[in-house]
N, CA, C and O of each residue as an XYZ file, in Angstrom:
780
protein
N       0.914     -1.211      0.067
C      -0.079      0.062     -0.032
C       0.716      1.245     -0.166
O       1.889      1.101      0.178
N       0.378      2.380     -0.578
C       1.240      3.370     -0.730
C       0.474      4.362      0.421
O      -0.743      4.401      0.603
N       1.502      5.155      1.153
C       1.161      5.964      2.196
C       1.825      7.353      2.159
O       3.032      7.472      2.373
N       1.018      8.414      1.883
C       1.586      9.770      1.890
C       2.267     10.176      3.001
O       1.788      9.972      4.116
N       3.500     10.819      2.830
C       4.261     11.294      3.906
C       4.567     12.875      3.424
O       4.438     13.220      2.250
N       4.984     13.772      4.479
C       5.483     14.957      4.249
C       6.684     15.103      3.200
O       7.054     16.209      2.806
N       7.249     13.933      2.791
C       8.497     13.691      2.182
C       8.324     12.886      0.866
O       9.308     12.458      0.262
N       7.022     12.685      0.423
C       6.745     11.801     -0.624
C       6.001     10.561     -0.274
O       5.770     10.307      0.908
N       5.599      9.748     -1.267
C       4.737      8.429     -0.905
C       5.884      7.402     -0.274
O       7.035      7.366     -0.711
N       5.487      6.718      0.624
C       6.187      5.572      1.152
C       5.603      4.497      0.475
O       4.558      4.688     -0.146
N       6.158      3.329      0.508
C       5.276      1.963      0.211
C       5.568      0.981      1.208
O       6.684      0.720      1.657
N       4.300      0.373      1.569
C       4.267     -0.653      2.764
C       3.773     -1.954      2.135
O       2.742     -2.126      1.484
N       4.756     -2.863      2.475
C       4.465     -4.261      2.145
C       3.973     -5.058      3.222
O       4.717     -5.521      4.087
N       2.468     -5.269      3.187
C       2.022     -6.010      4.431
C       2.115     -7.514      4.305
O       1.789     -8.182      3.324
N       2.647     -7.971      5.537
C       3.006     -9.638      5.815
C       2.089     -9.835      6.821
O       2.556     -9.694      7.951
N       0.826    -10.142      6.743
C       0.032    -10.342      8.005
C      -0.386    -11.930      8.338
O      -0.418    -12.830      7.498
N      -0.708    -12.064      9.806
C      -0.979    -13.432     10.058
C      -2.364    -13.416     10.677
O      -2.924    -12.409     11.111
N      -2.796    -14.514     10.668
C      -4.242    -14.621     11.183
C      -4.304    -14.406     12.794
O      -3.635    -15.116     13.544
N      -4.937    -13.641     13.148
C      -5.081    -13.154     14.607
C      -3.889    -12.565     15.217
O      -3.630    -12.760     16.405
N      -3.139    -11.835     14.435
C      -2.092    -11.087     14.959
C      -2.177    -10.363     16.239
O      -3.092     -9.566     16.445
N      -1.200    -10.626     17.161
C      -1.607     -9.870     18.353
C      -0.818     -8.638     18.600
O      -0.942     -8.034     19.665
N       0.080     -8.190     17.559
C       1.011     -7.078     17.595
C       1.407     -6.845     15.957
O       1.141     -7.612     15.032
N       1.964     -5.835     15.905
C       2.513     -5.487     14.616
C       3.931     -5.039     14.621
O       4.240     -4.305     15.559
N       4.947     -5.370     13.664
C       6.079     -5.144     13.703
C       6.370     -4.349     12.371
O       6.216     -4.865     11.264
N       6.778     -3.127     12.551
C       7.137     -2.317     11.300
C       8.818     -2.395     10.916
O       9.632     -2.230     11.825
N       9.197     -2.611      9.755
C      10.496     -2.826      9.744
C      10.904     -1.868      8.601
O      10.117     -1.705      7.669
N      11.965     -1.296      8.622
C      12.796     -0.414      7.780
C      13.983     -0.957      7.144
O      14.541     -1.894      7.714
N      14.443     -0.529      6.084
C      15.343     -1.150      5.373
C      16.754     -0.165      5.567
O      16.760      0.957      6.075
N      17.820     -0.833      5.073
C      19.203     -0.072      5.071
C      19.225      1.160      4.306
O      18.309      1.601      3.613
N      20.289      1.633      4.492
C      20.643      3.009      3.612
C      20.406      2.962      2.094
O      19.770      3.779      1.429
N      20.993      1.933      1.700
C      21.169      1.637      0.206
C      20.437      0.434     -0.148
O      20.505      0.065     -1.321
N      19.710     -0.270      0.725
C      19.037     -1.429      0.372
C      17.703     -1.317      0.300
O      17.236     -0.179      0.346
N      16.909     -2.328      0.187
C      15.488     -2.346      0.141
C      15.013     -3.546      1.220
O      15.782     -4.175      1.947
N      13.705     -3.690      1.149
C      12.878     -4.487      2.048
C      13.149     -5.821      1.917
O      12.803     -6.563      2.836
N      13.733     -6.301      0.895
C      13.852     -7.740      0.720
C      15.184     -8.414      0.979
O      15.535     -9.507      0.533
N      15.959     -7.503      1.862
C      17.404     -7.986      2.268
C      17.041     -9.110      3.239
O      16.010     -9.148      3.910
N      18.062    -10.059      3.228
C      17.796    -11.330      3.693
C      17.445    -11.327      5.275
O      16.551    -11.989      5.802
N      18.349    -10.429      5.924
C      17.804    -10.317      7.362
C      16.390    -10.049      7.805
O      15.788    -10.511      8.774
N      15.937     -9.076      6.745
C      14.421     -8.517      6.923
C      13.536     -9.693      6.745
O      12.520     -9.876      7.416
N      14.014    -10.569      5.706
C      13.114    -11.501      5.232
C      13.166    -12.647      6.485
O      12.121    -13.212      6.807
N      14.088    -12.869      6.981
C      14.229    -13.810      8.132
C      13.470    -13.073      9.417
O      12.877    -13.750     10.256
N      13.525    -12.001      9.472
C      13.030    -11.315     10.904
C      11.237    -11.432     10.674
O      10.389    -11.494     11.564
N      11.038    -11.437      9.255
C       9.420    -11.345      9.043
C       8.902    -12.786      9.337
O       7.833    -13.009      9.905
N       9.728    -13.697      8.912
C       9.510    -15.161      9.253
C       9.284    -15.570     10.675
O       8.352    -16.255     11.096
N      10.306    -15.033     11.373
C      10.207    -15.131     12.710
C       8.941    -14.547     13.509
O       8.243    -15.116     14.348
N       8.856    -13.239     12.999
C       7.513    -12.579     13.471
C       6.244    -13.287     13.176
O       5.236    -13.208     13.877
N       6.348    -13.892     12.235
C       4.995    -14.486     11.838
C       4.731    -15.752     12.767
O       3.639    -16.025     13.265
N       6.096    -16.594     12.944
C       6.005    -17.623     13.909
C       5.548    -17.032     15.432
O       4.837    -17.671     16.207
N       6.050    -15.797     15.682
C       5.642    -15.351     17.073
C       4.017    -14.633     17.005
O       3.539    -13.971     17.927
N       3.444    -14.880     15.936
C       1.966    -14.265     15.937
C       1.784    -12.834     15.648
O       0.767    -12.229     15.987
N       2.878    -12.229     14.953
C       3.086    -10.827     14.691
C       3.012    -10.487     13.334
O       3.769    -10.979     12.498
N       1.924     -9.473     13.009
C       1.932     -8.811     11.609
C       3.235     -8.021     11.429
O       3.873     -7.510     12.349
N       3.556     -7.988     10.086
C       4.778     -7.306      9.677
C       4.274     -6.320      8.627
O       3.428     -6.602      7.779
N       4.866     -5.150      8.761
C       4.757     -4.083      7.575
C       6.208     -3.715      7.218
O       6.923     -3.162      8.053
N       6.633     -4.006      6.031
C       8.016     -3.576      5.484
C       7.900     -2.344      4.950
O       6.997     -2.170      4.132
N       8.668     -1.384      5.254
C       8.493      0.054      4.991
C       9.442      0.667      4.082
O      10.547      0.918      4.563
N       9.232      0.967      2.833
C      10.133      1.578      1.940
C      10.100      3.019      1.980
O       9.066      3.625      1.702
N      11.278      3.668      2.344
C      11.275      5.099      2.707
C      10.882      5.870      1.207
O      10.995      5.388      0.080
N      10.402      7.179      1.581
C      10.037      7.870      0.059
C      11.246      7.947     -0.502
O      11.034      7.944     -1.715
N      12.372      8.012     -0.310
C      13.588      8.321     -1.291
C      13.959      7.212     -2.094
O      14.459      7.340     -3.211
N      13.676      5.902     -1.432
C      13.629      4.533     -2.216
C      12.682      4.615     -3.187
O      13.037      4.353     -4.337
N      11.303      4.992     -2.927
C      10.346      4.790     -3.772
C      10.609      5.678     -4.882
O      10.175      5.330     -5.980
N      11.294      6.845     -4.779
C      11.534      7.887     -5.597
C      12.584      7.509     -6.657
O      12.831      8.174     -7.663
N      13.260      6.177     -6.245
C      14.317      5.758     -7.156
C      15.727      6.206     -6.711
O      16.687      5.825     -7.381
N      15.901      6.908     -5.738
C      17.142      7.376     -5.080
C      17.910      6.291     -4.244
O      17.250      5.537     -3.529
N      19.184      6.187     -4.298
C      19.876      5.250     -3.475
C      20.396      5.870     -2.285
O      20.481      5.226     -1.240
N      20.821      7.318     -2.383
C      21.301      8.058     -1.247
C      20.050      8.486     -0.378
O      18.993      8.940     -0.817
N      20.436      8.213      1.153
C      19.204      8.249      2.139
C      19.098      9.870      2.127
O      19.954     10.686      1.786
N      17.838     10.070      2.586
C      17.296     11.433      3.056
C      17.841     11.706      4.400
O      18.191     10.812      5.170
N      17.902     12.991      4.665
C      18.495     13.492      6.001
C      17.566     12.836      7.270
O      16.353     12.679      7.134
N      18.235     12.499      8.430
C      17.603     11.765      9.254
C      16.321     12.361      9.705
O      15.435     11.532      9.914
N      16.001     13.672      9.914
C      14.945     14.363     10.226
C      13.815     13.889      9.067
O      12.726     13.455      9.445
N      14.111     13.990      7.745
C      13.015     13.356      7.010
C      12.757     12.081      6.930
O      11.623     11.775      6.562
N      13.671     11.070      7.232
C      13.371      9.690      7.361
C      12.461      9.437      8.733
O      11.574      8.585      8.768
N      12.740     10.135      9.646
C      11.913     10.007     10.992
C      10.508     10.355     10.815
O       9.585      9.661     11.240
N      10.344     11.678     10.044
C       9.215     12.146      9.812
C       8.221     11.368      8.966
O       7.004     11.343      9.150
N       8.967     10.670      7.916
C       8.242      9.931      6.950
C       7.817      8.698      7.651
O       6.680      8.281      7.429
N       8.605      8.056      8.481
C       8.542      6.797      9.391
C       7.335      6.942     10.230
O       6.481      6.061     10.330
N       7.286      8.262     10.923
C       6.172      8.405     11.856
C       4.909      8.727     11.130
O       3.879      8.462     11.750
N       4.799      9.182     10.086
C       3.617      9.204      9.075
C       3.106      7.755      8.704
O       1.894      7.542      8.668
N       3.938      6.850      8.455
C       3.447      5.669      8.152
C       3.059      4.955      9.195
O       2.053      4.261      9.054
N       3.721      4.959     10.398
C       3.168      4.471     11.710
C       1.851      4.803     11.997
O       0.968      3.969     12.198
N       1.677      6.240     12.025
C       0.369      6.744     12.458
C      -0.829      6.136     11.539
O      -1.867      5.615     11.949
N      -0.496      6.298     10.440
C      -1.611      5.815      9.122
C      -1.757      4.176      9.627
O      -2.875      3.662      9.604
N      -0.821      3.560      9.984
C      -0.972      1.930     10.173
C      -1.794      1.624     11.380
O      -2.611      0.708     11.466
N      -1.444      2.615     12.432
C      -1.931      2.512     13.737
C      -3.478      2.915     13.786
O      -4.222      2.375     14.604
N      -3.849      3.689     13.064
C      -5.135      4.192     12.924
C      -6.001      3.398     11.688
O      -7.192      3.564     11.423
N      -5.200      2.640     11.130
C      -5.943      1.794      9.994
C      -5.723      0.205      9.991
O      -6.268     -0.333     10.955
N      -5.167     -0.513      9.278
C      -4.974     -1.692      9.408
C      -4.395     -2.662     10.781
O      -4.431     -3.887     10.896
N      -3.920     -1.742     11.640
C      -3.332     -2.118     12.674
C      -3.922     -1.546     13.993
O      -3.283     -1.483     15.043
N      -5.055     -1.185     13.852
C      -5.928     -0.270     14.800
C      -5.983     -1.258     16.186
O      -6.449     -2.396     16.230
N      -5.465     -0.609     17.134
C      -5.810     -1.099     18.546
C      -4.526     -2.191     18.628
O      -4.616     -2.967     19.580
N      -3.572     -2.326     17.932
C      -2.431     -3.397     18.199
C      -1.303     -2.569     18.650
O      -1.103     -1.428     18.234
N      -0.526     -3.218     19.567
C       0.846     -2.728     19.959
C       1.714     -2.635     18.654
O       1.609     -3.429     17.718
N       2.556     -1.608     18.699
C       3.464     -1.551     17.418
C       4.908     -1.694     18.068
O       5.341     -1.180     19.100
N       5.442     -2.429     17.280
C       7.119     -2.739     17.589
C       7.882     -2.228     16.364
O       7.709     -2.701     15.241
N       8.716     -1.258     16.636
C       9.502     -0.627     15.527
C      10.822     -1.222     15.370
O      11.483     -1.521     16.364
N      11.299     -1.437     14.044
C      12.430     -2.139     13.734
C      12.938     -1.835     12.525
O      12.270     -1.156     11.745
N      14.280     -2.324     12.171
C      14.915     -2.233     10.692
C      16.354     -2.782     11.018
O      16.853     -3.194     12.065
N      16.843     -2.633      9.722
C      18.275     -2.976      9.535
C      19.066     -1.833      9.358
O      18.648     -0.917      8.650
N      20.240     -1.767      9.953
C      21.198     -0.569      9.802
C      20.609      0.664      9.769
O      20.116      0.931     10.865
N      20.448      1.608      8.869
C      19.880      2.981      8.994
C      18.426      2.769      9.425
O      17.932      3.617     10.168
N      17.689      1.717      9.032
C      16.442      1.513      9.472
C      16.311      1.336     10.892
O      15.418      1.936     11.490
N      17.104      0.579     11.490
C      17.222      0.650     12.968
C      17.607      1.824     13.635
O      17.203      1.988     14.786
N      18.374      2.730     13.061
C      18.326      4.124     13.697
C      17.259      4.813     13.763
O      16.916      5.388     14.797
N      16.460      4.851     12.439
C      15.259      5.495     12.485
C      14.158      4.811     13.498
O      13.353      5.586     14.013
N      14.081      3.607     13.773
C      13.301      2.906     14.733
C      13.510      3.486     16.129
O      12.625      3.800     16.924
N      14.911      3.579     16.302
C      15.376      3.833     17.622
C      14.810      5.417     17.881
O      14.116      5.730     18.848
N      15.183      6.195     16.985
C      14.941      7.749     17.046
C      13.258      7.982     17.179
O      12.788      8.894     17.860
N      12.610      7.222     16.584
C      11.216      7.468     16.594
C      10.217      6.776     17.649
O       9.059      7.095     17.922
N      11.015      5.728     18.163
C      10.106      4.952     19.065
C       9.281      5.413     20.218
O       8.279      4.836     20.639
N       9.854      6.618     20.732
C       9.119      7.295     21.904
C       7.938      8.066     21.172
O       6.797      7.864     21.588
N       8.142      8.956     20.082
C       7.083      9.697     19.360
C       6.040      8.793     18.615
O       4.937      9.252     18.315
N       6.380      7.565     18.333
C       5.425      6.663     17.531
C       4.684      5.882     18.556
O       3.751      5.168     18.188
N       5.035      5.959     19.880
C       4.467      4.822     20.613
C       4.873      3.546     20.657
O       4.107      2.711     21.136
N       6.097      3.176     20.187
C       6.266      1.820     20.137
C       6.408      1.062     21.434
O       6.645      1.727     22.442
N       6.291     -0.242     21.533
C       6.231     -0.945     22.884
C       7.678     -1.856     22.703
O       7.951     -2.567     23.670
N       8.472     -1.884     21.726
C       9.682     -2.564     21.554
C      10.371     -1.962     20.331
O       9.815     -1.273     19.476
N      11.838     -2.366     20.371
C      12.688     -1.901     18.975
C      13.471     -3.215     18.827
O      14.014     -3.859     19.725
N      13.417     -3.496     17.441
C      14.192     -4.447     17.106
C      15.359     -4.092     16.158
O      15.016     -3.589     15.088
N      16.338     -4.223     16.315
C      17.641     -3.583     15.675
C      18.481     -4.811     15.061
O      19.094     -5.640     15.734
N      18.394     -4.772     13.641
C      19.054     -5.612     12.916
C      20.413     -4.879     12.417
O      20.369     -3.960     11.600
N      21.537     -5.325     12.934
C      22.859     -4.602     12.481
C      22.902     -3.123     12.552
O      22.952     -2.313     11.626
N      22.867     -2.900     14.025
C      22.738     -1.265     14.231
C      24.195     -0.750     13.999
O      25.174     -1.244     14.559
N      24.241      0.249     13.153
C      25.467      0.802     12.931
C      26.067      1.764     13.934
O      25.909      2.980     13.829
N      26.792      1.169     14.954
C      27.387      1.986     16.269
C      28.026      3.085     15.617
O      27.588      4.200     15.902
N      28.929      3.010     14.835
C      29.562      4.014     14.091
C      30.050      3.495     12.714
O      30.014      2.304     12.402
N      30.570      4.622     11.812
C      30.813      4.062     10.492
C      32.266      3.356     10.734
O      33.031      3.550     11.679
N      32.431      2.505      9.646
C      33.682      1.738      9.698
C      34.937      2.452      9.897
O      35.271      3.327      9.098
N      35.619      2.164     10.846
C      36.939      2.777     10.920
C      36.971      4.213     11.591
O      37.983      4.912     11.630
N      35.866      4.529     12.059
C      35.468      5.771     12.487
C      34.617      5.825     13.909
O      33.525      6.371     14.073
N      35.368      5.147     14.844
C      34.623      4.910     16.238
C      34.383      6.296     17.032
O      33.603      6.383     17.980
N      35.116      7.321     16.549
C      34.901      8.492     17.026
C      33.337      9.034     16.754
O      32.804      9.707     17.637
N      32.731      8.779     15.721
C      31.406      9.062     15.143
C      30.339      8.148     15.737
O      29.512      7.561     15.038
N      30.398      8.064     16.994
C      29.704      7.094     17.734
C      27.985      7.459     17.662
O      27.590      8.602     17.892
N      27.230      6.561     17.383
C      25.837      6.850     17.450
C      24.967      5.967     18.461
O      23.771      5.698     18.343
N      25.879      5.559     19.530
C      25.296      4.592     20.665
C      23.942      5.405     21.433
O      22.972      4.862     21.962
N      24.219      6.838     21.308
C      23.031      7.758     21.934
C      21.802      7.396     21.587
O      20.865      7.279     22.377
N      21.753      7.164     20.137
C      20.302      6.812     19.426
C      19.767      5.542     20.226
O      18.580      5.516     20.552
N      20.606      4.504     20.544
C      20.184      3.155     21.033
C      19.880      3.441     22.378
O      18.881      2.932     22.887
N      20.735      4.310     23.120
C      20.661      4.391     24.654
C      19.488      5.139     24.858
O      18.970      4.942     25.957
N      18.852      6.037     24.032
C      17.778      6.770     24.309
C      16.350      6.156     24.379
O      15.374      6.702     24.893
N      16.377      5.018     23.822
C      15.142      3.898     23.776
C      14.971      3.481     25.189
O      15.839      2.928     25.865
N      13.733      3.805     25.586
C      13.124      3.439     26.830
C      12.328      2.287     26.954
O      11.914      1.989     28.075
N      12.037      1.565     25.943
C      11.351      0.413     25.964
C      12.371     -0.924     25.546
O      13.544     -0.857     25.178
N      11.628     -2.001     25.705
C      12.737     -3.057     25.421
C      13.292     -3.268     24.003
O      12.503     -3.181     23.062
N      14.451     -3.509     23.799
C      15.195     -3.702     22.737
C      15.996     -4.769     22.348
O      16.753     -5.218     23.209
N      15.999     -5.335     21.113
C      16.932     -6.528     20.893
C      17.686     -5.933     19.602
O      17.194     -5.420     18.597
N      18.872     -6.134     19.900
C      19.882     -5.865     18.780
C      20.508     -7.348     18.279
O      20.798     -8.189     19.130
N      20.650     -7.546     17.198
C      21.064     -8.718     16.594
C      22.210     -8.171     15.691
O      21.942     -7.469     14.716
N      23.431     -8.483     16.008
C      24.527     -7.996     15.306
C      25.650     -8.962     14.850
O      25.835     -9.919     15.601
N      26.310     -8.889     13.918
C      27.381     -9.776     13.510
C      28.709     -9.532     14.194
O      29.203     -8.407     14.264
N      29.267    -10.604     14.691
C      30.407    -10.744     15.457
C      31.549     -9.835     14.941
O      32.219     -9.126     15.693
N      31.695     -9.897     13.803
C      32.783     -9.057     12.971
C      32.327     -7.942     12.116
O      32.936     -7.574     11.111
N      31.122     -7.365     12.598
C      30.387     -6.241     12.077
C      31.603     -4.984     12.072
O      32.214     -4.731     13.110
N      31.848     -4.305     10.903
C      32.753     -3.272     10.933
C      32.110     -2.039     11.574
O      32.849     -1.111     11.900
N      30.763     -1.956     11.785
C      30.157     -0.749     12.043
C      30.007     -0.805     13.535
O      29.309     -0.025     14.182
N      30.730     -1.806     14.037
C      30.811     -1.972     15.737
C      29.831     -2.891     16.241
O      28.909     -3.370     15.580
N      30.119     -3.140     17.624
C      29.070     -3.820     18.375
C      28.520     -3.146     19.693
O      29.230     -2.910     20.671
N      27.171     -2.864     19.605
C      26.667     -2.302     20.967
C      26.749     -3.130     22.412
O      26.560     -4.344     22.489
N      26.980     -2.499     23.240
C      26.977     -3.455     24.557
C      25.557     -3.676     25.220
O      24.769     -2.731     25.265
N      25.293     -4.652     25.626
C      23.878     -4.830     26.385
C      23.611     -3.816     27.394
O      24.593     -3.212     27.827
N      22.377     -3.499     27.879
C      21.853     -2.358     28.844
C      20.831     -2.983     29.554
O      20.437     -4.104     29.233
N      20.406     -2.414     30.410
C      19.182     -2.620     31.242
C      17.960     -3.102     30.421
O      17.267     -4.052     30.786
N      17.781     -2.525     29.505
C      16.410     -2.487     28.620
C      16.943     -3.160     27.383
O      16.100     -3.219     26.489
N      18.205     -3.724     27.066
C      18.596     -3.914     25.711
C      19.398     -5.355     25.714
O      20.433     -5.554     26.350
N      18.789     -6.228     24.965
C      19.455     -7.438     24.787
C      20.319     -7.399     23.554
O      19.919     -6.745     22.590
N      21.495     -8.057     23.496
C      22.318     -7.917     22.189
C      22.667     -9.296     22.053
O      23.225     -9.876     22.985
N      22.351     -9.964     20.818
C      22.795    -11.267     20.478
C      23.653    -11.020     19.241
O      23.404    -10.309     18.267
N      24.932    -11.922     19.557
C      25.924    -11.701     18.507
C      25.872    -13.141     17.685
O      25.817    -14.233     18.249
N      25.896    -12.957     16.344
C      26.019    -13.940     15.519
C      27.338    -14.072     14.618
O      28.110    -13.117     14.526
N      27.534    -15.077     14.070
C      28.700    -15.343     13.192
C      28.519    -14.249     11.898
O      27.449    -14.122     11.303
N      29.464    -13.659     11.645
C      29.407    -12.869     10.330
C      29.466    -11.414     10.379
O      29.955    -10.870     11.370
N      29.048    -10.783      9.478
C      29.387     -9.248      9.516
C      28.064     -8.438      9.486
O      27.030     -8.796     10.048
N      28.229     -7.260      8.735
C      26.877     -6.343      8.926
C      25.846     -6.962      8.183
O      24.702     -6.681      8.539
N      25.998     -7.805      7.153
C      24.704     -8.286      6.260
C      24.095     -9.361      7.083
O      22.968     -9.657      6.686
N      24.457     -9.945      7.980
C      23.728    -10.903      8.811
C      23.187    -12.009      7.891
O      22.038    -12.448      7.941
N      24.192    -12.426      7.008
C      23.673    -13.600      6.123
C      24.214    -14.885      6.703
O      23.683    -15.937      6.345
N      25.166    -14.907      7.519
C      26.050    -16.050      7.978
C      25.007    -16.979      8.902
O      25.324    -18.166      8.973
N      24.136    -16.683      9.415
C      23.498    -17.362     10.323
C      21.967    -16.970     10.318
O      21.417    -16.362     11.235
N      21.415    -17.360      9.271
C      19.784    -16.837      9.250
C      19.111    -17.584     10.260
O      18.254    -16.954     10.880
N      19.319    -18.948     10.619
C      18.609    -19.680     11.503
C      18.810    -19.172     12.751
O      17.840    -19.273     13.501
N      19.993    -18.548     13.282
C      20.207    -18.121     14.554
C      19.417    -16.787     14.500
O      18.710    -16.442     15.446
N      19.547    -16.073     13.418
C      18.630    -14.539     13.544
C      17.249    -14.928     13.833
O      16.569    -14.387     14.705
N      16.858    -15.876     13.082
C      15.226    -15.982     13.230
C      15.073    -16.568     14.817
O      14.258    -16.094     15.609
N      15.822    -17.467     15.080
C      15.490    -17.966     16.598
C      15.575    -16.716     17.581
O      14.663    -16.487     18.377
N      16.587    -16.007     17.500
C      16.779    -14.765     18.391
C      15.534    -13.948     18.222
O      14.978    -13.682     19.288
N      14.986    -13.506     17.180
C      14.094    -12.635     16.942
C      12.659    -13.150     17.328
O      11.833    -12.413     17.867
N      12.388    -14.645     16.973
C      11.240    -15.265     17.472
C      11.089    -15.290     18.887
O       9.990    -15.072     19.396
N      12.200    -15.561     19.630
C      12.327    -15.733     21.098
C      12.048    -14.411     21.791
O      11.349    -14.318     22.801
N      12.627    -13.423     21.195
C      12.459    -12.054     21.793
C      10.863    -11.591     21.633
O      10.210    -11.084     22.546
N      10.425    -11.836     20.445
C       9.037    -11.240     20.054
C       8.185    -12.100     20.867
O       7.380    -11.490     21.572
N       8.173    -13.272     20.932
C       7.416    -14.209     21.845
C       7.120    -13.718     23.247
O       6.013    -13.815     23.776
N       8.284    -13.139     23.858
C       8.545    -12.703     25.265
C       7.620    -11.341     25.436
O       7.105    -11.067     26.520
N       7.468    -10.548     24.309
C       6.910     -9.274     24.370
C       5.594     -9.266     24.674
O       4.987     -8.198     24.758
């Protein structure tokens, strides 16, 4: 479905289950799309946990651009989509925000304003490769609801530490999270089932 946002239309691919008890909104990485292998695996895990999934394509990708929009535009578009879904197809359901890489950052930054009950981060980019001084851990630390981070052990974007409301699962592999898809699905399903 197409949803208008202040920065152009976003596309939402709905992957629903019968009698879903919650909805997981998943955003893509900066240069990728919603068919990334880890997003596909997370969708499968969510379905096994009885949760609907909405895979959200940001307006810049819908417009055919590969370079991401500024953070404020990404967050504003995301919140517009979340609001539309919360008042429509997912009316009355708890929302969990999530995404891979850049999409995980958007989910963290918008969780409070969007009323998310949890945040799922796949390959959260703690810092650009080789640039630990450009730390983004504050975005993750600011989330007050339960968080699951699934990270590759050799991710060049860094590895966030666990925290009181944040579980971190390390899997073999790098930023793509392609090396252990069964492990990813197990981690996501276990966490979602407990929410």
